[in-house]
C-alpha positions in Angstrom: 296.3 -27.7 310.2 295.3 -24.4 308.4 295.0 -23.9 304.6 298.4 -22.8 303.1 298.8 -19.7 301.1 299.4 -21.8 298.0 296.2 -24.0 298.7 294.1 -20.7 299.3 295.3 -19.3 295.9 294.3 -22.7 294.3 290.8 -22.5 295.9 290.3 -18.8 294.9 291.4 -19.7 291.5 289.0 -22.8 291.2 286.1 -20.9 292.7 286.6 -17.9 290.3 287.0 -20.1 287.2 283.4 -21.6 287.5 284.9 -24.9 286.5 284.5 -28.2 288.2 287.5 -28.6 290.5 289.8 -31.7 290.5 291.6 -32.3 293.6 294.8 -34.4 293.2 296.0 -36.3 296.3 299.6 -37.4 296.4 300.8 -40.5 298.2 303.8 -41.5 300.4 307.2 -40.5 299.1 305.9 -37.7 296.7 304.8 -34.1 297.0 301.9 -32.0 295.5 304.5 -31.1 292.8 304.4 -34.6 291.5 301.1 -33.7 289.7 302.5 -30.7 287.7 301.8 -32.6 284.3 298.6 -33.6 285.4 297.4 -30.2 286.4 298.3 -28.8 283.0 296.5 -31.9 281.2 293.2 -31.2 283.4 293.5 -27.6 283.0 293.5 -27.8 279.2 290.4 -30.1 279.5 288.5 -27.2 281.3 288.9 -28.3 285.0 290.1 -26.3 287.8 293.0 -28.4 289.5 294.0 -28.2 293.0 297.0 -30.0 294.7 296.5 -30.0 298.4 299.5 -30.5 300.7 299.6 -33.3 303.5 300.2 -31.2 306.7 303.5 -29.7 306.9 304.6 -30.7 303.2 307.7 -28.6 302.3 307.4 -26.5 299.1 310.2 -28.4 297.3 311.8 -31.8 296.9 315.1 -30.0 298.0 313.5 -28.6 301.1 311.9 -32.0 301.9 315.3 -33.7 301.5 317.0 -31.2 303.7 314.5 -31.7 306.5 313.0 -35.2 306.1 311.7 -35.3 309.8 309.0 -32.7 309.1 307.3 -35.5 307.0 307.1 -37.9 309.8 304.0 -38.6 312.0 301.4 -37.5 309.6 298.5 -40.0 310.1 295.8 -40.9 307.4 293.0 -39.1 309.5 295.2 -35.8 309.8 295.6 -35.9 306.0 292.0 -36.8 305.2 290.9 -34.0 307.6 293.0 -31.5 305.9 292.1 -32.4 302.5 288.4 -32.2 303.7 289.0 -28.6 304.7 290.3 -27.8 301.2 287.4 -29.6 299.6 284.8 -27.8 301.8 286.2 -24.4 300.9 285.2 -25.2 297.0 282.0 -23.7 295.6 281.4 -26.9 293.7 281.8 -30.7 294.7 285.2 -31.8 292.9 286.3 -34.8 291.3 289.2 -36.4 293.4 292.2 -38.2 291.9 294.6 -39.9 294.1 297.8 -42.1 293.6 298.9 -44.7 296.0 298.2 -43.5 299.7 296.5 -40.7 298.0 294.2 -43.4 296.1 293.4 -44.7 299.5 292.8 -41.2 300.7 290.5 -40.3 297.8 288.4 -43.2 298.6 288.1 -42.2 302.3 287.0 -38.7 301.2 284.6 -40.2 298.7 283.1 -42.3 301.6 282.5 -39.2 303.2 280.2 -37.9 300.4 282.8 -35.3 299.2 283.5 -36.4 295.7 281.5 -35.8 292.3 283.7 -38.7 290.9 286.7 -40.5 292.2 289.8 -42.1 290.5 291.9 -44.0 292.8 295.4 -45.2 291.2 297.2 -47.8 292.6 295.4 -47.3 295.8 296.6 -48.1 299.3 295.1 -50.9 301.5 292.2 -50.2 303.6 290.5 -52.6 306.4 288.7 -55.3 304.5 291.2 -55.6 301.6 292.9 -58.8 302.5 295.6 -60.0 299.8 299.1 -59.5 300.9 301.2 -60.4 297.7 304.8 -61.4 298.2 306.0 -58.2 296.3 304.4 -56.0 298.9 306.2 -58.0 301.9 309.5 -57.7 300.1 308.9 -54.2 299.3 307.6 -52.6 302.4 307.4 -55.6 304.8 310.8 -54.7 306.5 309.6 -51.3 307.4 306.3 -52.8 309.0 308.3 -55.3 311.2 310.3 -52.5 312.6 308.6 -50.8 315.7 310.5 -47.6 315.1 308.7 -47.0 311.8 305.7 -45.4 313.4 307.7 -42.4 314.6 309.8 -41.9 311.7 310.0 -40.4 308.1 311.0 -43.4 306.0 313.2 -42.6 302.9 313.5 -45.4 300.2 317.0 -46.3 298.9 317.4 -46.2 295.1 317.2 -50.1 295.2 314.0 -49.9 297.1 312.4 -47.5 294.8 313.7 -49.5 291.8 311.9 -52.7 293.1 308.6 -51.0 294.5 308.1 -48.1 292.0 310.1 -48.5 288.7 310.5 -52.1 288.1 308.4 -52.0 285.0 310.9 -49.4 283.3 313.5 -50.5 280.9 315.3 -47.3 281.1 317.7 -47.1 284.0 318.4 -43.5 283.3 314.8 -42.7 283.6 314.3 -44.8 286.9 317.3 -42.7 288.5 315.7 -39.3 287.0 312.3 -40.1 288.6 314.1 -40.9 292.0 316.3 -37.8 292.0 313.4 -35.4 290.8 310.4 -36.8 292.9 311.6 -39.0 295.8 311.0 -37.7 299.4 310.7 -39.3 302.7 307.2 -40.6 303.8 305.3 -40.8 307.0 306.1 -44.1 308.8 302.7 -44.0 310.7 300.8 -43.6 307.5 302.6 -46.7 306.2 301.9 -48.7 309.4 298.2 -47.8 309.4 297.9 -49.3 305.9 300.0 -52.3 306.8 298.2 -53.1 309.9 294.7 -52.1 308.5 293.3 -55.9 309.1 294.9 -56.3 312.4 293.7 -53.1 314.3 290.0 -52.8 314.6 290.5 -49.0 315.3 292.5 -48.3 312.1 292.3 -45.1 310.4 292.9 -47.0 307.1 289.1 -47.7 306.6 286.8 -46.6 303.9 282.9 -46.2 304.0 282.3 -48.1 300.9 278.6 -48.4 301.5 277.7 -44.7 301.6 275.2 -44.1 298.8 276.6 -40.5 298.4 280.0 -42.0 297.5 279.6 -41.3 293.7 281.2 -43.0 290.7 284.6 -44.6 291.4 287.4 -46.0 289.0 290.3 -47.8 290.4 293.3 -47.8 288.1 296.2 -50.4 288.6 299.5 -50.9 286.9 299.8 -54.7 285.8 303.4 -54.9 287.1 303.0 -52.8 290.3 305.0 -54.4 293.1 303.8 -51.8 295.6 300.0 -52.2 295.1 299.7 -55.5 292.8 296.5 -56.2 291.0 295.2 -58.6 293.7 295.0 -55.7 296.3 293.4 -53.2 293.7 291.0 -55.8 292.6 290.0 -56.8 296.3 289.3 -53.0 296.8 287.3 -53.0 293.8 285.1 -56.1 294.9 284.3 -54.3 298.2 283.5 -50.9 296.5 281.4 -52.7 293.7 278.7 -53.3 296.4 278.0 -49.6 296.5 275.1 -48.4 294.5 277.4 -45.9 292.6 279.2 -46.8 289.4 282.3 -48.8 290.2 284.9 -49.6 287.5 288.4 -51.0 287.4 291.2 -50.8 284.7 294.4 -52.6 284.4 297.2 -50.6 282.7 299.4 -53.2 280.9 303.2 -53.1 281.6 303.0 -50.4 284.0 304.4 -50.0 287.6 303.8 -47.9 290.6 305.4 -44.9 289.0 302.8 -44.7 286.2 301.7 -41.3 287.3 305.0 -39.6 286.9 306.8 -41.7 284.5 307.0 -41.3 280.6 303.6 -42.9 280.3 301.9 -40.7 282.7 299.7 -39.3 279.8 297.9 -42.6 279.0 296.9 -42.9 282.8 295.9 -39.2 282.9 293.7 -39.7 279.9 292.0 -42.9 281.3 291.2 -40.7 284.5 290.0 -37.7 282.4 287.7 -40.1 280.3 286.1 -41.3 283.4 285.8 -37.9 285.3 284.2 -36.2 282.0 281.5 -38.7 282.2 280.3 -37.5 285.8 281.7 -34.1 286.5 
């Protein structure tokens, strides 16, 4: 997949600025535009933000909803390889910040030695991360049991989004606004690759946690996250902590999976920024 015109503009702007690039990697069920608040926040802090696509990402949520099938059949390796293309076009080694599946991808790319500092927020499961809490089985288990999931683009109902993403929000109105503003279909195959990471020895959902070039890593997890509960984030941290690089984990109280896009995003962004500033 070639680099899009929008991505090229971001690469040129980052290289022209002389500032350290920060690459934001979105997860399943969102688009690059979901990082808009973070882009402004990091720009003000003196960084050069980039928000790469997953292959074939539509420009807008409206387009994605009108043609959800375009979001199907995107594998973790395809997405990681495309993001690698963007990173290698940069003049400086970037910091990487990813949410959910994007948090897994950020760790995959850090394991390739591509990151100056990495923040993985509510990160998806990779091989060797063993806990499977009940909330995960309730949230995505039904998709993993359906053999048709691999070939499909999976859209969450509002009830599913409410359970898996916005369960920590008190405001039903905000929950509905987040669903209407941000939610798009997600690649079934990427979901299955994470779900089967410990069953399939050839899974693409794997991270080189031992590479000494991995660099500093922070894992952030929302205390009330049903999609990536603390047990999963902490298991990833324990595997990553064997790396010679700095490895840290932070639990954000009373927050769910929507913590990067809901009203409390700034606290999470500040936590990520403070970490990045120490190393990049």
